[in-house]
Every structure is written in C-alpha cells, then in structure tokens.
DRENBALUM-892672 format. One record per atom (N, C-alpha, C): residue in one letter; x, y, z. Coordinates in steps of 0.2 Angstrom, whole numbers, plus 5000, padded with zeros to 4 digits. Layout:
<nodes>
AXYZ/...
</nodes>
This chain:
<nodes>
M459154365310/M458454335311/M458354325318/S457754335321/S457554325328/S456954275328/T456954235333/T456454185334/T456054205340/G456154265343/G455654285348/G456054345352/P455754375357/P456054425361/P456754405363/D457354435361/D457954425363/D458254355362/I457954315358/I458254255357/I458454245349/D459054255348/D459254245341/D459454165339/L459654155333/L459654085331/L460254055335/V460754085336/V461354055340/V461154045347/D460854095351/D460554075357/D460054015357/L459654015352/L459153965352/L459453895352/G460053885348/G460353825347/G460653805354/I460953855357/I461253835364/I460753815369/M460253855369/M459753845374/M459353775373/W459253765366/W458953705364/W459353645366/D459953645365/D460453595368/D460453585375/R460353635379/R460353635386/R459653605388/L459153615385/L458453575387/L458553505386/Q458853485380/Q458953415379/Q459453385385/A459953415387/A460353395392/A459953385398/I459553435400/I459053425406/I458653365405/T458353355400/T457953295399/T458353225400/D458953235397/D459353175398/D459553165405/E459653215409/E459853205416/E459253175420/I458653205418/I458053175421/I457953095420/L458053075414/L458053005412/L458552965416/L459152995416/L459652955420/L459452955427/S459153005430/S458952995437/S458452945438/I458052935434/I457552885434/I457852815434/V458252805429/V458652745428/V459052725434/R459352775437/R459752755443/R459352745450/T458752765450/T458352755456/T457752705455/S457652685449/S457052635448/S457252565451/F456752525451/F456752455454/F456752405449/S456352405444/S456252355440/S456852345434/V456952285432/V457352275426/V457152305420/G456552315419/G456252345413/G456552415412/V456552455418/V456752525417/V457552525419/R457752505424/R458452515425/R458952475421/E458752425417/E459152385413/E458952395406/A458352385404/A458152385397/A457952455395/W457952505399/W457752575398/W457152585394/D456552555397/D455952555394/D455552615397/L455752675395/L455552735398/L455652795393/A455352855396/A455452915392/A455452975396/C455653035394/C455553095397/C455453155392/V454853195393/V454753245388/V454553305392/M454853365389/M454753425392/M454253465388/F453753505392/F453253545388/F453253615391/D453053665387/D452953735389/D452353735393/A452153795395/A451553805399/A450953795395/D450953795389/D450353785384/D450353705383/G450753665385/G450753595384/G451053575377/R451453615374/R451853605368/R452453565370/S452653515367/S453253475368/S453853515365/I454353525369/I454953565367/I455653525367/A455653475371/A456253435371/A456053365374/Q456553315372/Q456453245375/Q457153215376/A457153175381/A457753135382/A458053095376/T458653095375/T458953065369/T458752995368/L458752955374/L458652885374/L457952865375/S457452915375/S456752895376/S456552845371/M456052805373/M455652765368/M455352795363/P455352785356/P455052815351/P454252815352/A453952765354/A453252765355/A453052815360/F453452815366/F453252865371/F453252935370/I453852955366/I453853025364/I453353045359/G453052995355/G452553005350/G451853005354/T451752975359/T451052975362/T451053035367/A451653055370/A451653105376/A451253165374/P451353195369/P450953265367/P450253255368/A449953195365/A449253185366/A449053175373/T449453135377/T449253125384/T449253195388/M449753235386/M449753305389/M449153345388/R448953335382/R448353375380/R447753345384/H447653285385/H447153255388/H447153275396/M447753285398/M447853305405/M447653375406/L447853415402/L447653485402/L446853495401/E446553455397/E445853455396/E445453445403/R445753395406/R445453365413/R445653415418/Y446253445418/Y446553485423/Y446853545420/P446453605418/P446753655415/P447353685418/A447753715414/A448453735417/A448353785423/A447853825423/A447753875428/A447553845435/T447353775435/T447153745441/T447753705444/W448253695441/W448853655443/W449153705449/R449453665454/R449753695460/R450453665460/P450953705463/P451553665464/P451553605468/G451853555466/G451853485469/G451253445466/D450853465462/D450353425459/D450653375454/V450453315454/V450653255450/V450053225447/V450053225440/V449453185437/V449753125433/V449353075434/V449553005431/V448952975427/T449152935422/T448652895419/T449052835416/N448652775415/N448952725411/N448352695406/D447852735406/D447352725401/D447652715394/P447552655391/P447852645384/P447652695379/W447052725379/W446852765374/W447052835376/L447252855382/L447452915384/L448252925384/G448552865385/G449252855386/G449652825381/T449952775382/T450352745377/T450152685373/G449552665374/G449252605371/G449152545375/H449452535381/H449252475385/H449452495392/T449152455397/T449052475404/T449752475408/P450252435406/P450852435410/P451252505410/D451052545405/D451452605404/D451152665408/I451452685413/I451252745417/I451452805415/C451052855414/C451252925412/C451152975418/V451753005420/V451753045426/V451953115424/A451553165425/A451653235424/A451653275430/R452153325430/R452153375436/R452253435433/A451953485436/A451953555434/A452653585436/A452953625432/A453553655434/A453453735435/F453553755442/F453453815444/F454153855445/V454253915443/V454853955444/V454554015447/G454754035453/G454554095456/G453854105457/G453554045458/G452754045459/G452354045452/V452754045447/V452354055440/V452453985437/L451853955434/L451953895430/L452253915423/V452853875422/V453253885416/V453153825411/G452953775414/G452953715409/G452753645413/F452853595410/F452753525413/F453253475411/V453453435416/V453853375414/V453453315414/M453553275409/M453153205409/M453653155409/T453653105413/T454053045412/T453552985411/I453752935408/I453352875406/I453852815407/S453552765411/S453952705412/S453452645411/H453752585409/H453452525408/H453452495415/L452952485419/L452952455426/L452952385425/P453252345430/P453352275430/P452752235430/D452252265433/D451552235434/D451052285435/I450452275433/I449852315434/I449252275436/G449352215438/G448852175440/G448452135434/G447852115436/G447452075430/G447752015429/V447651985423/V447851925421/V448651925420/G448851985418/G449551995416/G449552015409/L450152035406/L450352055400/L450351995395/S449751975392/S449751915388/S449351935382/V449551905376/V449151915370/V448451875370/T448351825375/T447751785375/T447251825379/N447351885381/N446751915385/N446251935380/K445651935382/K445051945377/K444752015378/S444952055383/S444652115385/S445152155389/V445152225388/V445552265392/V445452265399/Y444852235401/Y444752235408/Y445152175411/E445452135407/E445852075410/E446552105411/E446752165408/E447452185408/E447652235413/G447252225419/G447552255425/G447152325427/L447352355432/L447152415435/L447152475429/I446652505428/I446652565423/I446552625427/L447052675427/L447052735431/L446752785426/P446152815427/P446052875423/P446452935425/L446352985421/L446753045423/L446553065430/C447053065434/C446953075441/C447653105445/K447553135451/K448153165454/K448453115459/L449053095458/L449353045462/L449653085468/Y449853155467/Y450053195472/Y449653265471/V449453295477/V449053355477/V449453405481/A449753455478/A450153505481/A450753475485/G450953425482/G451553385485/G451353335490/E450753325492/E450553275497/E450253215493/P450353155495/P450153095491/P449353085492/D449053065487/D448353035488/D448452965491/T448352955497/T448452895500/T447952845498/T447352865496/T446852815494/T447152785487/L447352825483/L447552805476/L448152765477/H448652785481/H449252735482/H449052675485/D448552665490/D448352605492/D448052565487/L447652595483/L447252555477/L447752525473/I448252565471/I448752535466/I449152475470/G449352485476/G449752435480/G449352375480/A448652375481/A448252315482/A448052285476/N448252305470/N448052275463/N448652245460/V449252255462/V449852235459/V450252175462/R450552135459/R450952075462/R451552095465/V451852145462/V452552165465/V452552245467/P452152255472/P452052335474/P452752365475/D453252335478/D453852365480/D454252385473/Q454152345468/Q454452365461/Q454052415458/V453452415458/V452952455455/V453052525458/F453052535465/F453152595468/F453852625467/G454352575467/G455052595466/G455052635459/D454752605454/D454752635448/D454352705447/L453752695450/L453252755450/L453552815454/L453852805460/L454152865463/L454852885460/A455152845456/A455752865452/A455552915447/D454952895444/D454652945439/D454453015442/V454153005448/V453953075452/V454653115453/S455153075456/S455753105458/S456053145452/G456053105446/G456353135440/G455953195438/C455353205439/C454953265437/C455153325442/I455353305448/I455553355453/I456253375451/V456653335449/V457353355446/V457253395440/G456753385436/G456653425430/G456453495432/E455953505437/E455753565439/E456353605441/R456753575445/R457353615448/R457853635442/L457953595438/L458453605432/L458153665428/I457553655427/I457253715422/I457253785426/G457153785432/G457253845436/G457953865436/E458453825436/E459153845436/E459353875429/F459053835424/F459153855417/F458853925416/M458253935418/M457954005417/M458354055420/A458554045426/A458954095430/A459554115426/E459954065424/E460554075420/E460454115414/Y459954105411/Y459854145404/Y459354205405/G459154215411/G458754275412/G458054275409/L457754215409/L457154205406/L456554205411/T456054235409/T455454235414/T454954185412/G455054155406/G454554105404/G454854065398/L454554005396/L454853965391/L454453975384/G453954025384/G453554035378/G453954055372/P454354105372/P454754135366/P455254075364/L455554045369/L456053985367/L455653935363/A455053915366/A454653865363/A454453885356/D454253945355/D454053965348/D454653955343/G455253975346/G455853965341/G455953895340/I455953855345/I456153785344/I455653745339/I454953765341/I454453735337/I454453755329/G454553825329/G454553855322/G455153825318/Q455753825321/Q456253795317/Q456153725315/S455953685319/S455853615318/S455253605313/E454753635313/E454253635308/E454453655302/G454853715301/G455053735295/G455553685291/A455953655295/A456453605293/A456053545290/A455553525294/A455153465292/A454753475286/R454453525285/R454053545279/R454453555273/A455053575274/A455453585268/A455753515266/R455853475270/R456053405268/R455553365265/I454953375268/I454353335265/I454253365258/A454353425257/A454153455251/A454653425245/D455253395247/D455653365243/D455353305240/I454853275243/I454553215241/I454053235235/P453953205230/P453453225225/P452753215227/D452353265226/D451653255228/D451353195225/G450853165229/G450553105226/G450253065232/V449953015230/V449652965235/V450052905234/Y450352875239/Y450752815239/Y450452765243/R450352705241/R449952655244/R450452595245/H450252555251/H450652495252/H450152455257/S450252385257/S449952345262/S450452285264/V450352265270/V450752205272/V450352155276/Q450552095276/Q450252045281/Q450752035287/V450352035293/V450752015299/V450351965303/E450751935307/E450451875311/E449951905316/G449351875316/G448951895322/G448951845327/M448451805328/M448451745332/M448151685328/D447551685326/D447251625323/D447451635315/E447451695313/E447551705306/E447951775304/A448251785298/A448551845297/A448151905297/V448451955298/V448052025298/V448352065292/T447952105289/T448152145284/T448152215286/L448752255285/L448852325287/L448952355280/A448552415279/A448552445273/A448652525274/C448952565270/C448952635271/C448952665264/A448752735264/A448852775259/A449152835261/V449752855259/V450152915261/V450052965256/T449753025258/T449653075254/T450153135255/I450553145250/I451053205251/I450853265247/K450753315250/K450453375247/K450853435250/G451353465246/G451653525248/G452153505254/G452053535259/G452553515265/G452153475270/S451653445268/S451253405273/S451153335271/V451053285276/V450953215275/V450253195279/H449853155275/H449253125278/H449353055277/V449253015283/V449352945282/V448652915284/D448352875280/D447652855281/D447752775280/F447452745286/F447552665286/F446952635284/E446552665279/E445952635276/E446152565273/G445752515274/G445952445271/G446252405276/T446452425282/T446752385287/T446152335290/G446352275292/G445852235295/G445652245301/P445052215303/P444752235310/P445152215316/S444952235322/S445152215328/S445052145329/V445452115333/V445352045334/V445252025342/P444951965344/P444851955351/P445451925355/F446051955353/F446651945356/F447052015358/A447552015362/A447852075364/A448352095360/V448252105353/V448752135349/V448452195345/N447852215348/N447552275345/N447952335347/V447852395342/V448252455343/V447752515344/P447752545349/P447452615350/P447752665345/L447352715342/L447652755337/L448152795340/C448252815346/C448852855349/C449452815347/Y449452755348/Y450152715347/Y450252715339/T449752705335/T449752705328/T450052765326/S449752825328/S449952895326/S450752905328/A450952875334/A451652885336/A452052855331/F451952795329/F452452765324/F452352795317/A451752825315/A451752855309/A452152915309/T452052955314/T452553015314/T453253005315/F453452945319/F454152925319/F454352905312/T453952875308/T454252855302/T454352915297/V453852955297/V453953015293/V454553055295/K454653065302/K455253095304/K455953065302/C455952995302/C456552955300/C456652975293/L456152985289/L456252995282/L456453065280/T456353105285/T456353185283/T456953215287/T456853215294/T457253255298/T457553215304/P457853165302/P458053115308/P458553145313/S458953195311/S459453225315/S459153285320/I458553305319/I458253355323/I457853325329/P458053345335/P457653315340/P456953325340/N456553275343/N455853275343/N455553335347/N455053365344/N454653415348/N454053425344/Q453653475346/Q452953485343/Q453053505336/G453553545334/G453653565327/G453753505322/A454053455324/A454253395320/A453553355318/V453053365322/V452453325320/V451853365317/L451953435318/L451353475315/L451253455308/P451753445303/P451553425296/P451253365295/V451153325300/V450953255299/V450253245302/S449753215299/S449053195301/S448953125300/V448553095304/V448453015304/V447653005304/S447452955301/S446752935301/S446752855300/A446252825304/A446152755303/A445352745304/P445052695301/P444352675302/P444252655309/E443752675313/E443652655320/E443552575319/G443852545324/G443752475325/G444252435321/C444652465317/C445152425313/C445652405318/I446152365317/I446652345322/I447152395323/L447152445319/L447652505321/L447252565324/N446552555325/N446152605328/N445652565333/A445952525337/A445552485341/A445152525346/Q444552505347/Q444052545352/Q443952505358/R443852535364/R443652505370/R443152455369/P443152395372/P443652365377/P444152315374/S444352335368/S444752285365/S445452275369/P445652215369/P446352205373/P446852235369/T447352265372/T447952295369/T448652285372/G448652235376/G449252225380/G449852215375/G449752175370/G450352165365/G450252205359/R450052275360/R449952315354/R450552325350/H451152315352/H451752325348/H451852265343/S451552205344/S451552155340/S451352175333/V450852215333/V450552245326/V450752315325/G450852355330/G450952425329/G451652435327/W452152395328/W452852405326/W452852405318/F452352365315/F452352365308/F452052425304/V451852475308/V451652535305/V452252565301/V452852555304/V453452585301/V453652555294/P453752485294/P453852455287/P453252465282/L452652475285/L452052485280/L452152555277/I452352605281/I452452675278/I453052675273/M453552645276/M454252645272/M454052615265/G453752555265/G453552525259/G453152565254/A452652605257/A452352645253/A452752705249/L453252725253/L453652775250/L454352755247/A454352685246/A455052655244/A455252685237/D454752695233/D454852715226/D454952785226/A454652825230/A454652895230/A455352925233/V455552895238/V456252915241/V456652855242/P456852815237/P457252755237/P457852765241/D458152825241/D458852835245/D458752845252/R458152845255/R458052865262/R457752805265/V457352755262/V456952705265/V457452655268/Q457252615273/Q457652565276/Q457252495275/A457552445272/A457252385272/A456952355278/E456452315278/E456152295284/E456652265289/A456452265296/A456852245301/A456652175304/G457052145307/G456852075310/G456452095317/M456552155319/M456152175325/M456452135331/A456052135337/A456252105343/A455752055346/S455952015350/S455551965354/S455451995361/L454852015363/L454752035370/L454451975373/F454651965379/F454351915383/F454351935391/I453851915394/I453851925402/I453851855405/V454351855410/V454351795415/V454051815422/R453651775424/R453351775430/R453551715434/S453851735440/S454151675444/S453951695452/T454251645456/T454151665463/T454851645466/T454951675472/T455551655476/T455451595480/A455951575483/A455851515488/A455351535494/E455351595495/E454851615501/E454151625498/G454051625491/G453351625488/G453251705486/R453751745486/R453651815484/R453651815476/A453151855474/A453151855466/A453651895463/K453851875457/K454351915453/K454151925446/V454151985443/V453951995436/V454552025433/T454751995427/T455352025424/T455252025416/Q455352075413/Q455352075405/Q456052075402/Y456052045396/Y456652035392/Y456552055385/F457052075381/F457052085374/F457552055371/L457452015365/L457951995361/L457852025354/A458352045351/A458352085345/A458552045339/G458152055334/G458352035327/G458752085324/G458952075317/G459352115313/G458952175310/L459352235309/L459052295306/L459052285298/G458552315295/G458552315288/G459152355285/A459352345279/A459852385276/A459552445272/M459952495270/M459752545266/M460252565261/K460152605257/K460652625252/K461252655255/G461852615254/G462452635257/G462652615264/L462152575266/L462252555273/L461952485275/D462452435277/D462252375279/D461752375286/G461352335287/G460952335293/G461352305299/H461252345305/H461652325311/H461352255313/H461752215316/H461552155319/H461252165326/C460752115327/C460452115334/C460252185337/T459952225333/T459752295335/T458952305335/P458652315341/P457952325341/P457752385336/F457152375333/F456852425329/F456152405327/P455652455328/P455752525329/P455752545336/T455752505340/T455952515347/T456652525349/N456852545355/N457552555356/N457852535363/N457552475365/N457752455372/N458452435372/A458752435378/A459452415379/A459452345381/V460052315380/V460052245381/V460152235389/V459752185392/V459852165399/V460352115399/A460852135404/A461452095405/A461252025407/S461551975405/S461351905406/S461451885414/E461951915417/E461951905424/E461351935428/V461151995426/V460552025429/V459951975428/W459851955422/W459251915420/W459251855424/E459851815424/E459851755428/E459751765435/D460051815438/D459951825445/D459151845447/E458851875442/E458151895444/E457651845443/T457851795438/T457351745436/T457551675437/G458151665438/G458351595438/G458351555432/V458251595426/V458351565420/V459051585417/E459451535415/E460151545413/E460151545406/I460551595404/I460751605397/I461351555395/K461151505391/K461651455390/K462151475384/C461851515379/C462151525373/C461851585370/R462351635367/R462051685362/R462651695357/R462351685351/R462851695345/R462451725339/L462851755334/L462551775328/L462351715323/L461851725319/L461651675315/L461851695308/P462351655305/P462551675298/P462051665293/D462051705288/D461551705282/D460851725284/S460751745291/S460051765293/S459851835290/G460451875288/G460251945286/G460151935278/G459651975276/G459451975269/G459951995264/A460051955259/A460651965254/A460452035250/G460952065248/G460852125245/G461552165243/E461452215239/E462052255238/E462252285245/F461752295249/F461952315256/F461552265260/R461852225264/R461652165267/R461252185274/G460652145275/G460252155281/G460652125287/G460452155293/G460852135299/G460652065301/L461052035305/L460951965307/L460551965313/G460151905313/G459851885320/G460351855324/Q460051825329/Q460451785334/Q460151725337/Y460551675339/Y460251615342/Y460451625350/V459851615353/V459951615361/V459651555364/E459951525368/E459651465372/E459651485379/M459151475382/M459051485390/M458651425393/T458851405399/T458651355403/T458351375410/N457751345412/N457551365418/N457951325423/A458451355426/A458851325431/A458651325438/S458051355439/S457751365446/S457351295448/P457251285454/P456851225456/P456151235456/R455951295453/R455251305452/R455051325445/P454451305443/P454251325436/P454151405436/V454251425430/V454151495428/V453651505422/T453251555422/T452751565417/T453051625412/V453051605406/V453351655401/V452751675396/F452651735395/F452151765391/F452551795385/M452351775379/M452751785373/M452351825368/F452751865364/F452451915359/F452751915353/G453051855351/G453451845345/G453051865338/M453451895333/M453251905327/M453751885322/R453651895315/R454151885310/R454251805309/T453751765311/T453851695310/T453551675304/E453051705301/E452751685295/E452851735290/F453051795291/F453151845287/F453851885288/P454351855285/P455051875286/P455151955284/A455651985287/A455752055285/A455952055277/Q455652095273/Q455752095266/Q456252145264/G456652135259/G457152175256/G456852225251/Y457252275250/Y456952335245/Y457452335239/R457152355233/R457552365227/R457952305225/G457652245226/G458052185224/G458352145229/G458352175235/G458652145241/G458252085244/G458552035246/G458251975249/G457951985256/P457451935258/P457151945264/P457651915269/G457551935276/G457951905281/G457651835283/A458051805287/A457751735290/A457151755295/A456751705295/A456151715299/A456351695306/R455951715311/R456051695318/R455751625320/R456151595324/R455851525326/R455951525334/I455551495337/I455551475345/I455451405346/L455951375350/L455851305351/L455851295359/L455451245361/L455451225368/L455751145368/N456251135371/N456651075371/N456651045364/G456851085360/G456951065353/G456351055348/D455751075351/D455151065347/D454851135346/A454651155340/A454451215338/A453751235342/I453651295344/I453051315348/I452851375345/A452251395347/A451951455344/A452251515347/P452351575343/P452751625345/P452451675350/K451751665350/K451351715355/K450951665360/G450951695366/G450451655371/G450851645377/R450551605381/R450751585388/R451151515388/L451651515391/L452051455392/L452251435399/D452151385402/D452451365408/D453051325407/L453651355410/L454251325409/L454451285415/A454451215415/A454651175421/A455451185422/P455651165428/P456351165429/P456651115424/G457251145421/G457651105416/G457351115409/D456851145408/D456551155401/D457051205398/T457151205391/T457551245388/T457151285382/L457251345382/L456951385376/L457551405371/S457451395365/S457851415360/S457551465355/F457951525354/F457651575350/F458151585344/Y457851585338/Y458151605332/Y457851665330/E458251725331/E457951785330/E458051805323/A457551845320/A457451855313/A457951905311/G458151895304/G458651945301/G458352005298/G458652055296/G458352115293/G458452105285/G458052135281/G458052135274/G458652165271/G458752145265/G459352175261/G459052225257/Y459552265254/Y459452325250/Y459852315243/G459452315238/G459852315231/G460052245229/D460252235223/D460352175220/D460952145223/P460952085226/P461552055229/P462152045224/R462052035218/R462552025213/R462952095212/A462652145215/A463052215214/A463452225220/R463452185225/R463852195231/R464652175229/D465052225231/D465752215230/D466052145233/P466352105228/P466552035230/P467052045236/E467352095237/E467852105243/E467452115249/R466852145249/R466452145255/R466152085256/V465952045251/V465651975252/V466151935256/L466851935254/L467351895257/L467451915264/A467351985265/A467452005272/A466851985276/D466251975273/D465651955277/D465851875279/V466151845274/V466251765276/V466751765281/E467251805281/E467851805286/E467551825293/D467051865293/D466751885299/D466251845302/G466051795298/G465551745300/G464851765298/A464751825295/A464051855293/A463751815288/V464151785283/V463851745277/V464351685277/S463951635275/S464351565275/S464651565268/A465151515267/A465351505260/A464851485255/E464351445257/E463851425253/E463351485251/G463251525256/G462851585255/G463151635251/A463851645251/A464151685246/A464051665239/R464151595238/R464051575231/R463351575229/R462851555233/R462151555232/R461851625231/D461951665235/D461651735235/D462051785231/Y462751785231/Y463051835229/Y463551815223/G463551755221/G463951735215/G464651735216/V464851735223/V465551735224/V465851675227/A466351645224/A466551575226/A467051585231/V466951545237/V467351545243/V467551475244/D468151465246/D468351395248/D467951375254/P467551325254/P467151305260/P467651275265/E468151245263/E468651215268/E468951265272/Q469151325269/Q469451375273/Q468951415277/Y468351415275/Y467851445280/Y467251395281/P467351345285/P466851295286/P466251325290/S465651295289/S465051315292/S465051285299/D464751315304/D464651285311/D464251225311/
</nodes>
C-alpha cells in the first residue's frame, strides 16, 4: 500500500515520528529561552507544524490540548489574511484575538513560513501564554473584552526577517512586564526559526521536495483510524447537560452528540447565554475541547493532526456561553470551557462505558501581580491540580490537571518570583470519589504572603458548588474550597493579599467509577495504608472494616 509518491507505510511511520521529534525540539527550545514562569516552568505553550496548504501534520507531544485544537483554525485565518503566495522568507504573523486565536488575549499565536531552497514548504506555529497583555489584567470580573488588554489583529511582527518596530513599540507600551513579554515572544519566534531549519534538514535527508505527499499520508491514515473507531459507537443522538459555577448564578451547559457512521457532530443547543463576566467561551475554544474529547474516546494514541479532527463538527447557538460573541469578556474562558469534556463524556457514558472517564477535579489557576522593592511590576501564574476521574480498570491519578496539562511550578521558583511562601502541600484522604475504581485525590496547599508588600491575586476556581461526578455508580469527588486566614472566600475574583495573609486551598477530587462495594477489599486496604482512604472512609464507602487505631486519621 502506498500513501503517496515513493512513501510507503513504513517510511510514513518513520517520517511521521521524525516530524513529532522536530516539534518536540522546537517546544524545548522555547521553554529553555523563555522568560516567564508560565512558559518555562508551567509549560503553557504549544507547537504545531503545517504543510504549505495550512494542514496540521504534527504537534509537540507536551503541547496544551486547547492550543493544538485552536491552531488549525488560526492558521486558516492567517492564510485568508495573507495568502500563502504572499509570504516571504522571514515573515512572522501574529495574533492574540480571542476569536481568531485561543479564546483569550494573553495567548499569542506566532507563525513563520518555512522555506527550503526558496520554496514555501510549510508553516510553524508556536503559541504561548504571555505573562501580561495590559488592560485590567486576567480577571473574571472584567465586563468587556476591551478591558482585557491589547488585541493584536492578524498582523506581521516581522517582514522578510525585519521587525515591525512600530508594532514592537506598541506592544511594549501596553504591557506591565515588557522584558518578560518580549522574552517569551522572541522565544516563540526563535522556535519557529529552529523549526524551519529542522524541516530543511529533514527534507534533505529523505530527498523530499515538498511535504504534500507526506501530509496526505499522515492525514489520510489518521482520518481513517478515527472514522473506524467512531463507527464502533452505535449510531444515535446522545444528550447530556451539566451545571457549572458562573459568577452570580449557575450556568447550564447542554449538548447533543450525533454519531452517524464514521462522523460525530456536537451541538450545544440548550446551553445558557453569555454572562457579563469573563468566563465566556469563544467557539474556537469550545471546538478545541469537543474534538479533544472525541479523540480521547476514539484514537488517543494517535498524534494530533488534521486527519484526527476531520470526522468531527461542532455547532453552538450564537450568544450562548460556549459561542460568545464580541465584545464578551473571555479572560477566564477555561473556567467554563474545560467542562465541555465532562459534558460530552457524560453524553456518551452509556454508549461507550468502557472508554469514558469520570469527571475530574480540574485545576485552580490564579495570577499573582506584585512589585519588587524598586517598584518594578511582576506578574506570575500558578496552577494547583485536583484529582483525575477514574475509568473502567483504572483509578484516577492524584493531583493531575485535566483537561489541561500544565506542569507543576516548583515551590522554590514560585517563592522567589512572588514572595509568597508555600507552607504545606499534602494529599487529601477521601477526596477521591469512591468506586470500584477510585477517583484521584485532591491536595491541601497553604501559602502565605511573606513579602513586605501586598500582592494581588486573580482567581478562577471552579468545582466548589458542583463536585466531580462519578460514573456507573461511582461517587463524587470532594469539592474545592479556598480560605483566606481560615475563612471561606469566593473561588473567583480579585483578592488583595496583605503581608502575612494566608491562603488555603482544598483542591477537588476526581469522581469514582463503578460500585464502591465491588472494589477488591485488598485494594481498599492498600488505599488505607497509602493514606488515600481513611479507616472511616473504608467502612463508610466500601464496607471494609479497618482498625482505626492502626490507621488513625490526621
């Protein structure tokens, strides 16, 4: 079988792996040269490679799911504004427009054309979450996108390798931490340059004159595998709805998932309207997590590319919270957008019970804005993860972000950057939902402002009113709680932390899967010994008697 001129399946597999290795190297180059904690420590970035027609063919392994989901649409927008024939070597196009990029203004999309021997062969796109983009800042209390900082339309940051100095000056004049912003932005540009060089070396090694035939093979193989796996799901329309925390009141998310042959259509009809707070979600972000969910349920082991998403289509009523229109504020779009995953999983829970994952505790994202003794601004983001949901045959992992995949910021780095000390981090027993397969645990984290100056914290917490639900008889995980000096506070909003103030986070647990009484008593005992389940929890949830004196609770 051949996938194109002179490319058989063996060669295709080898070259496909090589393209993934190239994108991984690009991503590492950005991490190693970036300035902000969000990129170099939390890995809030992505790299996607496209062929000359703008079709995605490879992405870095540790890319953010949201970014690799939105990147193909962003590339299409870029090529509509700047057709492929107009790009020149050294051109770099950027945007952070929420409706053209990733859904909110801090994420910058950077694309550079890859030329080999003077011929355009593809594009490299990198995406990073910048530490600041001006405006009020990344806060859920914003009422309009115009409060959320500088919006760059589709524009050229570099023209034939030369910087657009006016655009550079404009960006520098609008952000609080220009050194960090340009450190990250230029790391992205440098990563694209690295990508162009590596693509040229790859093509020379394999004697390729273009990436088209290889792209055809990659996309065709992925699409075929995805459609075959989707076809295993019985045809039908599957519905589900969930409640999530908004600001003043709960928000309803609803979907109908239509399976027909080898295709999937996800319709979010019935979802509540946009709200006057920055938790609204542009359709690009909604679509990214819809396709991510379908891929998790069908072909999770196949790397993402254009072929994996071709069988999936998405629609949502204009003006609903999952298809927010300008000028809705979208800075905290993840606070609602992440729930697209459990929404679709819930819809298909009866159709493919062996594949779905119980709901996750998700993560707390917050931004700390502070100043140095000299008055210089500092902006730092941080993630705290809850527990993963369980699935058939597998307990949920503890303290693992999902559906995002940020890395853990080392406490020492965080403390040095912010002056906020991490006093304690420990697992929370019984926080994972009970089940034949137990949900992952949340964690308790205590941090104190040890600096002599106040710091401002912008929080985006969820899972405080609606804990992660279990599936097939599994129990819910524990809800998230946030305390200031021992008193409960709202999980979303702005908080001024005075010197000596202490924040305590009880991160949410993941949902369980299956009847808890069906869990092997030996596994329950092992959970007690490991501290995941208390002696009381073993008796109450699993019907397993354990001597509380031998395993006392903390």
